[in-house]
C-alpha positions as CSV (number, residue, x, y, z in Angstrom):
1,M,-62.9,-18.9,-28.5
2,A,-60.8,-20.4,-25.7
3,E,-58.0,-18.3,-24.3
4,T,-54.3,-19.4,-24.7
5,F,-52.4,-18.7,-21.6
6,D,-49.2,-18.2,-23.3
7,R,-46.5,-15.4,-22.7
8,E,-48.4,-13.0,-25.1
9,Y,-51.6,-13.4,-23.1
10,W,-49.9,-12.6,-19.7
11,E,-47.9,-9.6,-21.0
12,D,-51.1,-8.1,-22.3
13,R,-52.8,-8.8,-19.0
14,Y,-50.1,-6.9,-17.0
15,R,-48.8,-4.4,-19.5
16,G,-50.1,-0.9,-18.9
17,H,-52.0,-1.8,-15.6
18,D,-51.5,0.2,-12.5
19,H,-51.2,-2.7,-9.9
20,G,-50.2,-0.1,-7.2
21,K,-48.1,-0.8,-4.0
22,G,-48.5,-3.3,-1.4
23,G,-50.9,-6.1,-2.0
24,H,-51.8,-9.2,0.0
25,P,-50.3,-12.6,-0.1
26,N,-52.5,-15.5,-1.0
27,P,-54.2,-16.7,2.3
28,R,-53.5,-20.2,1.6
29,L,-49.8,-19.4,1.4
30,V,-50.1,-17.7,4.8
31,A,-52.0,-20.5,6.4
32,E,-49.8,-23.4,5.1
33,V,-46.3,-21.9,5.3
34,A,-46.4,-19.7,8.4
35,D,-45.1,-22.5,10.6
36,L,-42.3,-23.6,8.2
37,T,-38.6,-22.6,9.0
38,P,-37.4,-20.1,6.4
39,G,-35.1,-21.4,3.8
40,T,-35.1,-21.1,-0.1
41,A,-38.3,-20.8,-1.9
42,L,-39.5,-20.9,-5.5
43,D,-42.6,-18.7,-6.1
44,A,-43.8,-20.2,-9.3
45,G,-46.1,-17.8,-11.2
46,A,-45.1,-14.8,-9.1
47,G,-47.4,-12.3,-10.8
48,T,-46.8,-8.8,-9.1
49,G,-45.0,-10.3,-6.4
50,A,-47.2,-10.2,-3.1
51,D,-46.2,-13.8,-2.3
52,A,-42.5,-13.2,-2.8
53,Q,-42.6,-10.2,-0.6
54,W,-44.4,-11.8,2.2
55,L,-41.9,-14.8,2.0
56,A,-38.9,-12.6,1.9
57,A,-40.1,-10.5,4.8
58,R,-40.3,-13.6,6.9
59,G,-36.6,-14.6,6.1
60,W,-37.1,-16.7,3.0
61,T,-34.6,-16.4,0.1
62,V,-36.9,-16.3,-2.9
63,T,-36.6,-17.0,-6.6
64,A,-39.6,-15.3,-7.9
65,V,-40.5,-16.5,-11.5
66,D,-43.2,-15.4,-14.0
67,I,-43.5,-15.7,-17.7
68,S,-44.2,-11.9,-18.0
69,R,-41.8,-9.3,-17.9
70,A,-44.5,-6.8,-17.4
71,A,-45.6,-8.6,-14.2
72,L,-42.1,-8.7,-12.9
73,D,-41.5,-4.9,-13.5
74,A,-44.5,-4.2,-11.5
75,A,-43.4,-6.6,-8.8
76,R,-40.0,-4.9,-8.6
77,E,-41.6,-1.5,-8.2
78,R,-43.9,-2.9,-5.4
79,A,-40.9,-4.5,-3.7
80,G,-39.5,-1.0,-3.1
81,D,-41.7,-0.8,0.1
82,L,-39.8,-3.8,1.6
83,E,-36.9,-3.0,4.0
84,A,-33.5,-3.6,2.3
85,G,-32.7,-6.9,3.8
86,A,-36.0,-8.6,2.7
87,A,-35.8,-6.9,-0.8
88,E,-32.4,-8.3,-1.3
89,R,-33.7,-11.9,-0.7
90,I,-35.7,-11.8,-3.8
91,T,-34.4,-12.7,-7.3
92,W,-36.8,-11.9,-10.1
93,V,-36.5,-14.3,-13.0
94,R,-38.5,-14.2,-16.3
95,A,-38.9,-17.8,-17.5
96,D,-41.4,-20.3,-18.7
97,L,-41.9,-22.8,-16.0
98,T,-43.3,-25.3,-18.4
99,E,-39.9,-25.5,-20.0
100,E,-37.3,-25.0,-17.2
101,I,-36.9,-24.4,-13.5
102,P,-34.4,-21.6,-13.0
103,G,-31.4,-22.8,-10.8
104,G,-32.5,-26.4,-11.5
105,G,-34.3,-27.1,-8.1
106,G,-33.3,-27.9,-4.6
107,F,-35.8,-25.5,-3.0
108,D,-37.1,-25.9,0.6
109,L,-40.4,-24.6,-0.5
110,V,-42.0,-24.6,-4.1
111,S,-45.3,-22.6,-4.1
112,S,-47.6,-22.2,-7.0
113,H,-51.2,-20.4,-6.9
114,Y,-53.7,-20.4,-9.6
115,V,-51.6,-21.0,-12.6
116,H,-52.7,-21.7,-16.1
117,P,-49.9,-23.7,-17.7
118,T,-50.1,-24.4,-21.3
119,G,-49.6,-28.1,-22.2
120,G,-51.7,-29.5,-19.2
121,Y,-51.3,-29.6,-15.4
122,R,-49.6,-33.2,-15.0
123,A,-46.2,-32.2,-16.6
124,F,-46.1,-28.9,-15.0
125,F,-47.0,-30.2,-11.4
126,D,-44.1,-32.9,-11.9
127,R,-41.7,-30.2,-12.8
128,L,-42.5,-28.2,-9.7
129,A,-42.4,-31.5,-7.6
130,S,-38.8,-32.2,-9.1
131,A,-37.6,-28.8,-7.8
132,V,-38.3,-29.6,-4.1
133,A,-35.3,-30.5,-1.9
134,P,-35.5,-33.6,0.3
135,G,-37.4,-32.5,3.5
136,G,-38.9,-29.6,1.6
137,T,-42.5,-28.7,1.0
138,L,-44.8,-28.5,-2.2
139,L,-47.7,-26.1,-1.9
140,I,-50.1,-26.0,-5.0
141,V,-53.3,-24.0,-4.8
142,G,-55.7,-24.1,-7.8
143,H,-59.2,-23.6,-8.8
144,D,-61.2,-26.6,-7.6
145,P,-63.7,-28.2,-9.9
146,A,-66.6,-27.3,-7.5
147,E,-66.0,-23.7,-8.2
148,A,-68.5,-22.2,-10.7
149,H,-66.8,-19.5,-12.6
150,G,-69.4,-19.4,-15.6
151,H,-66.5,-19.5,-17.9
152,T,-66.1,-22.0,-20.9
153,G,-63.0,-23.3,-22.8
154,S,-59.6,-22.8,-21.2
155,L,-60.6,-21.4,-18.0
156,S,-63.0,-24.2,-17.3
157,E,-60.4,-26.8,-18.3
158,S,-58.0,-25.1,-15.7
159,H,-59.8,-26.5,-12.8
160,V,-58.0,-29.3,-10.9
161,S,-58.8,-31.1,-7.7
162,A,-56.3,-31.5,-4.8
163,Q,-56.9,-35.3,-5.0
164,E,-55.8,-35.3,-8.7
165,I,-52.6,-33.3,-7.9
166,A,-51.8,-35.9,-4.9
167,S,-52.4,-38.7,-7.2
168,G,-49.4,-37.8,-9.3
169,L,-47.0,-37.9,-6.2
170,D,-45.2,-41.1,-5.4
171,P,-46.1,-42.1,-1.9
172,G,-42.6,-43.5,-1.4
173,V,-41.2,-40.0,-2.0
174,W,-44.0,-37.8,-0.7
175,E,-46.0,-37.4,2.5
176,V,-49.3,-35.6,1.6
177,V,-50.0,-33.2,4.4
178,V,-53.1,-31.5,3.0
179,A,-55.2,-32.4,0.0
180,E,-58.7,-31.0,0.2
181,S,-61.1,-28.4,-1.2
182,R,-61.6,-25.3,0.8
183,R,-64.0,-22.4,0.5
184,R,-63.2,-18.8,0.8
185,E,-65.3,-15.5,0.4
186,V,-64.4,-12.9,-1.9
187,E,-66.0,-9.6,-3.2
188,R,-66.7,-9.2,-6.8
189,G,-68.4,-6.1,-8.3
190,G,-69.5,-5.0,-4.8
191,R,-71.1,-8.6,-4.1
192,R,-69.8,-11.4,-2.0
193,A,-69.0,-14.7,-3.8
194,T,-67.9,-18.1,-2.7
195,M,-64.8,-19.5,-4.3
196,H,-63.5,-23.1,-4.1
197,D,-59.7,-23.7,-3.8
198,A,-57.9,-27.1,-4.3
199,V,-55.0,-27.1,-1.7
200,L,-52.3,-29.6,-1.9
201,R,-49.4,-29.5,0.5
202,A,-46.8,-32.3,0.6
203,R,-43.3,-32.8,2.2
204,R,-40.7,-34.6,0.3
205,R,-39.3,-37.3,2.3
206,G,-35.6,-36.8,3.3
């Protein structure tokens, strides 16, 4: 039976798990955002907060949103390792981003990594794009169709190419900076594996 990636699924995933302190931000975030001037950021699907912490430590004011309260509880605990100034730049918000964007939008950066939205990708990506301020950046990283998970059902349906994401952006409104598939090496069960990421970075025209 296919998984349904609703709030209950994510609460069960994070509840009772010891996610520990620290953690590393997504490498695609580091590669694509390191050269941007810090401003306001929406971390869409914050999980246990590694991306939000990395952004805040570099001067961003972050709204970190996740559908799972258990994930955000773990994120707040992990953020205790940040210096006070950085920790204060993160606002943790439980919300379903398929229904609303907390604060309405106007972010200098909207970043989303490996999300599995209910209701399909197109409407979700459109909602994220609408939250970017003029001159701001949209960064979406997903599971590229070239990636072979060996899963069936919802996981296989959650793959999307960068070109598919880019095709939904109006070229009169958006400058697509990056839209490509990128490989990365990971370790799974003591063995090295190759993953394929769909990376979309776009700038909203001012």
